[in-house]
C-alpha positions as CSV (number, residue, x, y, z in Angstrom):
1,M,1.8,-15.7,-4.6
2,Y,2.8,-12.5,-6.5
3,R,-0.6,-10.9,-6.2
4,F,0.4,-9.5,-2.8
5,I,3.1,-7.3,-4.4
6,L,0.6,-5.4,-6.5
7,L,-2.4,-5.0,-4.4
8,F,-0.8,-2.5,-1.9
9,G,0.8,-0.3,-4.5
10,L,-2.2,-0.3,-6.7
11,S,-4.4,0.6,-3.7
12,L,-2.7,4.0,-3.8
13,I,-3.9,4.7,-7.3
14,F,-6.7,7.0,-6.3
15,F,-5.4,10.1,-8.0
16,S,-7.2,13.2,-9.3
17,M,-7.8,13.2,-13.1
18,N,-7.5,17.0,-12.9
19,A,-3.7,17.2,-12.9
20,Q,-2.2,18.8,-16.0
21,E,1.4,19.4,-17.1
22,N,2.5,23.0,-16.8
23,P,6.0,23.3,-18.4
24,E,6.5,26.8,-16.9
25,I,6.5,25.5,-13.3
26,K,10.0,24.5,-12.0
27,L,9.8,21.4,-9.8
28,N,12.1,21.0,-6.8
29,W,13.7,17.7,-7.0
30,F,15.7,16.2,-4.2
31,K,17.5,13.0,-3.3
32,F,15.6,10.6,-1.0
33,K,17.5,7.8,0.7
34,S,16.0,4.8,2.6
35,D,18.7,3.0,4.6
36,K,16.3,0.2,5.6
37,G,15.0,0.0,2.0
38,K,18.5,0.1,0.7
39,F,17.7,2.5,-2.1
40,V,18.1,6.1,-3.2
41,V,16.0,8.0,-5.7
42,T,15.5,11.6,-6.8
43,V,11.9,12.7,-6.3
44,P,10.0,15.9,-6.9
45,G,8.2,15.9,-3.5
46,E,8.2,14.4,-0.1
47,L,7.7,10.7,-0.1
48,R,5.3,9.1,2.4
49,E,5.6,5.6,3.5
50,K,2.8,3.0,3.7
51,I,3.5,-0.4,5.2
52,D,1.1,-3.3,4.6
53,S,1.4,-7.0,5.3
54,S,-0.3,-10.1,4.1
55,N,-0.2,-13.8,4.9
56,T,0.7,-15.7,1.8
57,P,1.6,-19.4,1.0
58,L,5.3,-18.3,1.6
59,G,4.4,-16.8,5.0
60,P,3.8,-13.2,6.1
61,L,5.1,-10.6,3.6
62,V,5.5,-6.9,4.3
63,M,5.2,-4.4,1.4
64,H,6.9,-1.0,1.9
65,T,5.5,1.7,-0.4
66,F,7.0,5.1,-0.6
67,Y,4.9,7.5,-2.7
68,F,4.5,11.1,-3.7
69,Q,1.2,12.2,-5.1
70,P,1.3,15.8,-6.4
71,S,-1.6,18.0,-6.0
72,A,-3.7,18.8,-9.0
73,N,-2.4,21.6,-11.3
74,S,1.0,21.5,-9.5
75,G,3.0,21.3,-12.7
76,H,3.8,17.6,-12.5
77,S,3.6,15.3,-15.5
78,N,2.7,12.4,-13.3
79,F,-0.1,11.7,-10.8
80,M,2.1,9.4,-8.7
81,Y,5.7,8.5,-8.1
82,M,6.3,5.3,-6.1
83,V,9.1,3.0,-4.9
84,Q,8.1,-0.3,-3.4
85,Y,10.0,-3.1,-1.8
86,C,9.1,-6.5,-0.3
87,D,11.4,-9.0,1.3
88,Y,10.6,-12.7,0.6
89,P,11.8,-15.6,2.7
90,E,15.4,-16.7,2.2
91,G,15.5,-18.9,-0.9
92,A,12.1,-18.0,-2.3
93,L,13.4,-15.9,-5.1
94,D,16.0,-17.6,-7.4
95,V,17.4,-14.5,-9.1
96,K,20.0,-16.5,-10.9
97,D,17.4,-18.7,-12.7
98,E,16.4,-16.7,-15.8
99,S,13.3,-18.8,-16.3
100,F,12.2,-18.1,-12.7
101,V,12.9,-14.4,-13.1
102,S,10.9,-14.2,-16.3
103,D,8.0,-16.1,-14.8
104,F,8.0,-13.9,-11.7
105,F,7.9,-10.7,-13.7
106,E,5.3,-12.1,-16.1
107,S,3.0,-13.0,-13.2
108,T,3.6,-9.7,-11.5
109,R,2.9,-7.5,-14.5
110,N,-0.2,-9.6,-15.5
111,E,-1.6,-9.4,-12.0
112,A,-1.0,-5.7,-12.0
113,A,-3.0,-5.2,-15.2
114,F,-5.8,-7.6,-14.1
115,S,-6.2,-5.9,-10.7
116,I,-7.0,-2.5,-12.4
117,N,-8.8,-3.8,-15.4
118,G,-5.8,-2.7,-17.6
119,K,-3.8,-4.1,-20.4
120,V,0.0,-4.7,-20.6
121,I,1.1,-2.7,-23.7
122,Y,4.8,-3.3,-23.5
123,F,7.4,-5.2,-21.5
124,S,11.1,-5.7,-21.8
125,P,13.9,-7.2,-19.7
126,I,16.3,-4.7,-18.1
127,K,19.2,-4.7,-15.7
128,L,20.3,-2.4,-12.9
129,N,24.0,-3.0,-12.7
130,T,23.9,-6.8,-12.7
131,L,20.4,-7.2,-11.1
132,P,17.7,-8.7,-13.2
133,G,14.7,-6.5,-13.9
134,Q,11.9,-5.8,-16.2
135,F,10.2,-2.6,-17.6
136,W,6.5,-2.7,-18.4
137,R,3.7,-0.3,-19.4
138,I,0.1,-0.8,-18.5
139,H,-2.8,1.2,-19.9
140,Y,-6.0,1.5,-17.9
141,K,-9.0,3.7,-17.2
142,N,-10.4,3.2,-20.7
143,D,-6.9,3.6,-22.2
144,T,-6.5,7.2,-20.7
145,A,-4.0,6.5,-18.0
146,V,-0.6,4.8,-17.9
147,I,1.4,3.0,-15.2
148,K,5.1,2.6,-16.0
149,T,7.1,0.2,-13.9
150,K,10.7,-0.7,-13.6
151,A,11.0,-3.8,-11.3
152,Y,14.1,-5.5,-10.0
153,L,15.1,-8.6,-7.9
154,M,18.0,-8.5,-5.5
155,K,18.6,-11.6,-3.5
156,N,15.3,-12.1,-1.6
157,R,14.0,-8.5,-2.3
158,Y,11.6,-7.2,-4.9
159,F,11.8,-3.5,-5.9
160,A,9.3,-1.6,-8.1
161,V,9.7,2.0,-9.3
162,Q,6.6,3.4,-10.8
163,T,4.9,6.5,-12.2
164,I,1.3,7.0,-13.2
165,T,0.1,9.6,-15.7
166,F,-2.3,10.4,-18.4
167,K,-1.7,8.5,-21.7
168,S,-1.1,11.9,-23.4
169,L,1.7,12.6,-21.0
170,A,3.2,9.1,-20.9
171,S,6.5,10.2,-22.5
172,N,7.7,12.8,-20.1
173,M,11.1,13.8,-18.7
174,D,9.9,13.6,-15.1
175,T,9.4,9.8,-15.4
176,D,12.8,9.5,-17.0
177,K,14.5,11.5,-14.3
178,F,12.8,9.5,-11.5
179,F,13.6,6.1,-13.1
180,D,17.1,7.0,-14.0
181,S,17.9,8.2,-10.5
182,F,16.9,5.0,-8.7
183,Q,19.9,3.1,-7.2
184,I,20.0,0.1,-5.0
185,L,22.6,0.7,-2.2
186,E,23.8,-2.8,-1.6
187,N,23.4,-6.1,-3.4
C-alpha cells in the first residue's frame, strides 16, 4: 500500500554524479509556496512539479512531487531537493494511533531503501508542531550517496521533504536550511 509513495519520488533520482560542493558560490534561496499542497519551503532554485497517479488497494492515489535538481558544478551540496505530498482516502491514515504511524513510516522507509537497493542507516521520530513525523537516512549507490527524508502525516495527507547528496557531503547546511524552512500551512 505504501509502495506508491516512494516509487514516484525515487523515479526522479537520476542525478549526475559530477556535482561538487563549491563553498565560494552563493546560492539564491527563495520561498516557494504551494496553496494546493498547503506547504511553504525555502529552496535554492525553481521547483518543478511532477504529478503521478496509481491504482492501489485504497483506490487511486495521486503523488505530487516538487523538485529542484541543480546542474553539475553549480555550487550545490545536494543533487536534489524534493517535497512530495499524497492525499489518502478519508479515514485511511489514523494519525492519532502511534502504532499505526510507526508502522506507516517503517513500511515507507523500508520500501524506499529496497526500491533503490539501499540501506536504512538511521531513523527517528520527529514532530512538526503537533504533527507526527519521522526522519530517516538511506545510503545507496554502493554506500556513496545519501537520501535524507523528513516525513509527516497530517489528517489524510502524507508529506516527504528530501535531499540527495554524496555521502561525503551528507552533513551540509543546505539540507538543514531546506528542512528547517518547511512549514505546513494548515492542519
